[in-house]
N, C-alpha and C positions, 0 to 999 in steps of 0.2 A: 546686152551686157555692156556696162560702161567701161571707160578706159582704165580706171583703177583696178577693176576686176580682171581685165586682160593682163595688166601688168603684174598683178599678184600671181596669176596663173603661170606667167613666163618665169617669174623669179622663184617659184616653188622648187626646192631642192629635190633632185632625183633620189629615189630610194637607193641606199648603198648596196653594192653587190654582195651577195651572200658568200660566206667562206666555203671553200670546197675542201673536204678532208684530203690530206696529202696522199694517203694510200688508196684513195678511191676517187681518182680524178681522170680516169680514162675517157678521152674525148669520143671514143667509139662505143661507150656504154649506151644501153638503150632504156635504162630505167634509172630514175633519180629519186632518192629519198631525202627527206629533210628532218633533222633532229628537232627536239623541242627547243633547243637553244640556237636554231637557225644555221646549222651546218649541213651542207649538201654531201650526199654520198652517191656517186655514179656507179651503177652496178650493171652486170650483164644478166639478162633474164635466163640464159642457159644455165648459169651457175645457181641461180635461185631455184630453178626447177629441179635441179639435182640434189639440193641440200636442205630445202625448206618445204614444209607442208603447207605453209600459209602465205609466204611472200612470193611464191611463184606466179608468173603471169599466165592466164589461161591460154591454151593453144589457139592459134590463128588470131590473137588479139594484136592489133597494131599499137606499138608503143612509141613514145617520143621522149628523148632525153630532156626536152623542154617542159614536159609535164611532171610536176613535182608531187610526190606522195608524202604527206606529213606523217611522222610517227611520234609517239608519245615519249620516247626515251631520249635522254641527253646524248650528246655526241660521244662522250667517253664510253658509254655503254654500247652504243651502236658500232663504234669503231672496233671494239673488242669482239662483238657478236659477228660482225661481217667478216672478220678474219677467219671464221669457221665456214664461210661461204665461198669467198673468192680463193682460188689456188694461191698458195704462198710462193714467194719468190726467193731468190738467192739472198736478198737483203735481210730477210727474216730467217735465213738458213732452212727455208722450206718448212718451217714449224708453225703450228697453231699456238695461240696464247697459252702460257703456262699458268694454270690456276692454283697450283699447290701453294704458292707463297702469296696469293692474292688476298688483300684485305677484305674482311667481311663486308665492308661498305661497297665494295665492287662486286664481290662474288655473288651475293644474293640478288642484286638487281640484274646481273648478267644471267644468272640461272632463271630468273623470272622471265626475262626477255626471250631466252632460249625456248622455254616452254610455251610462251605466248605465240611465238612465230614458228614453233616447231622446227628449230634449227637442229637437226639430228645430232651432229657431232658435238655441238655445245651442250645439248641436253645430257648426253652420256658423260661427257667430261666433267660437267658440274656436279651431276648426281654421284659420280664415283668419288669425287673429292668430298662431297657432303657426307657420304658414308664413312669416310676415314675421320672426318671431324667428329662424328658421333662417337667413334671409338676413343677419341682423345677427350671426349666430354666437353667440347667447345661449342659455343653458340647454340645450345639446345632449343631455346625458344624460337630463334630465327629458323632453325632447321625444322622444328615441328610445324611452324606456320607454312613453310614452303612445301614440305613433303605431304602434309595433309591436303593442302590446296590442290596439289597435282596428282593425288592418288597413290603416292608411294607409301602405302600404309605400313609395310614392314619397317621402313625407316622411321616412320612416325611413331610406331610402337617403341622403338629403341630410344628415340629422342625424348619421348614423353616422360620416361622414367627419370631422366636427368633434370626435368623441370620442376619436380615436386618441391624441392627446397628453395625455389626462387621466390623473391618477394612478390606478394600478390599484386602490388601496383605495377610491377614490371611485367608480370604475366598479362594483365589487362591491356597494357600498352603494346605488347609485342604480338599477341595472338589476334590478328585482325581479320582473318578469313571468316565469312559468315558461318555461324554454327560451331566454330572451333572452340571458342571460349566456353560455351555451354557444355560441350563434351569434356573439356578439360576440368571443369568444376565437378562434373559427375565422377570423373576419374579421381580427382583430388579427394572427394568424399571417402572413397574406398581406402585411400592411404591414411586419412585422418582417423577413420574408424579403427584401423589396425593400431595406429599410434595410441589412441585413447584406450583401447582394450588392453594393450600392453601396460600402459601407465596404471590402469586400475589393478592389474595383477602384481605390480611392483611390491607392495607391502607383504604379499603372501610368501615371497622368497625368503624373507627374514624370519618366518615362523617355522621353516623347515627344521627337522632334527639336526643338531650340530651346527646350525647357522651361527657363525660368530665372526662377522666381517666388519672391521672398523672403518673401511672406506666405502661401504655400501651406501650410507646416507649421502655422501658426495656424488657417487655414481648415480643414484636415484635423482638427486637434484639437477645434475647436469642433463640427464635424459629429459626430465620434465621441462627444463628451460629450452632444450632443443625443440621439443614438440610444440610448446607454446609459441616459441619464436619462429616456427616453421623453418628451422635451420637444419633439419635432419633430412635424410634421403634414404634410398634403398641400401646405400653403403654405410649408413650410420652405424658406428661401432662404439660400444661402451669401452672406456679407456682402460685397457689392461695395465698401462703404465702407472696408474694410481695405486696399484696393489703393493703392499709392503712385503710381499712374499713371491716366490716363484710361481708362475702360471702353471696350473694343474696340480699344485701340491698343497693348496690351502682352501679353506672354505670360501674366501673371497673369489678366487678364480673360478671355483666350481659353480657358485651362484651366478656369476656374470655369464659364464658359458651357457648355463641353463636358460637364463633370460634371453640371451641372443638367439638360441635355438628356437625358443617360443616366438620371438619376433620374426625370425626367418620363415616359420610356418605360416604366420599371418600374411606376410608379404607374398608368399607363393599363391595364396588364395585370391589375390587381386587380379582381375581380368586384364588382358591386354587393352591398350588404349583404343584400338580399333574395334574391340569387342564390348565396350561399355554400352549398356542398354540405355535407350532414351534419346538418342540423337542420330540423325540420318548421316550416312557415310557418303563421301565422294566416290566416284568410280575407282576401282583398284587398278593400279598400273604395275605391270610385272617388272621384276628387278633382275631378270636372268642375265642381263648384260652388265650388271654392276659387279665389278671384281671385288674379291675379298683379300 
């Protein structure tokens, strides 16, 4: 090696020291993880063994804090996840992270990491909050993607109903788990068939004896536009507010109610998302621990 090569070797800058997460910097820790954005987390194997089914170190395995285990998640997700592993301190009021007000951009990656590493406390906390989001009809596509992937089929059934009126391009973009989009399309066909059958019957309601409803043409047009535009759902209701008379006291209201009842019967015939034929299901996960 010539002198210039030796000089270049001497002058080469040393790699910068990696940042250590402030809440996970115990010098006595015996396991070190590294996030995808190069932040270190120093952990105790005894806590990993008690709280995670994946991250625990096998018994009698010698560990060294100098040996770094890379993980695929960024630091902000691992920092949140690891708070469900290490005991909380007085600084955090001995509390684990509160997910109730967590933005979806954090909640779903955290829930995914919890399932991936089987961090039991985080799994239950995230799934319970996801259950309540379903009741609020929020983030149904993200919920369907997550719950189907991890076998929470009861939750997937509830979330799937709320996805029917979503734009198809958004559905394709959000449902990323293998086989899920195919199952959704099969499920969607059932809904479209009910919508189409109801639309075909619309003219029949105006041929009934005594049918004399001046707003029925606009009701019919609105329904057809909703079906064609995929903007209807299981809660789609024909607008009673368009009627020039009191609900229940005129032909308009009677005809609309009859049509809604027919539509409801068709919807009840649609199978649950998890019962749609023609696509393989993931393993079912029990929900006995999810509170209502």
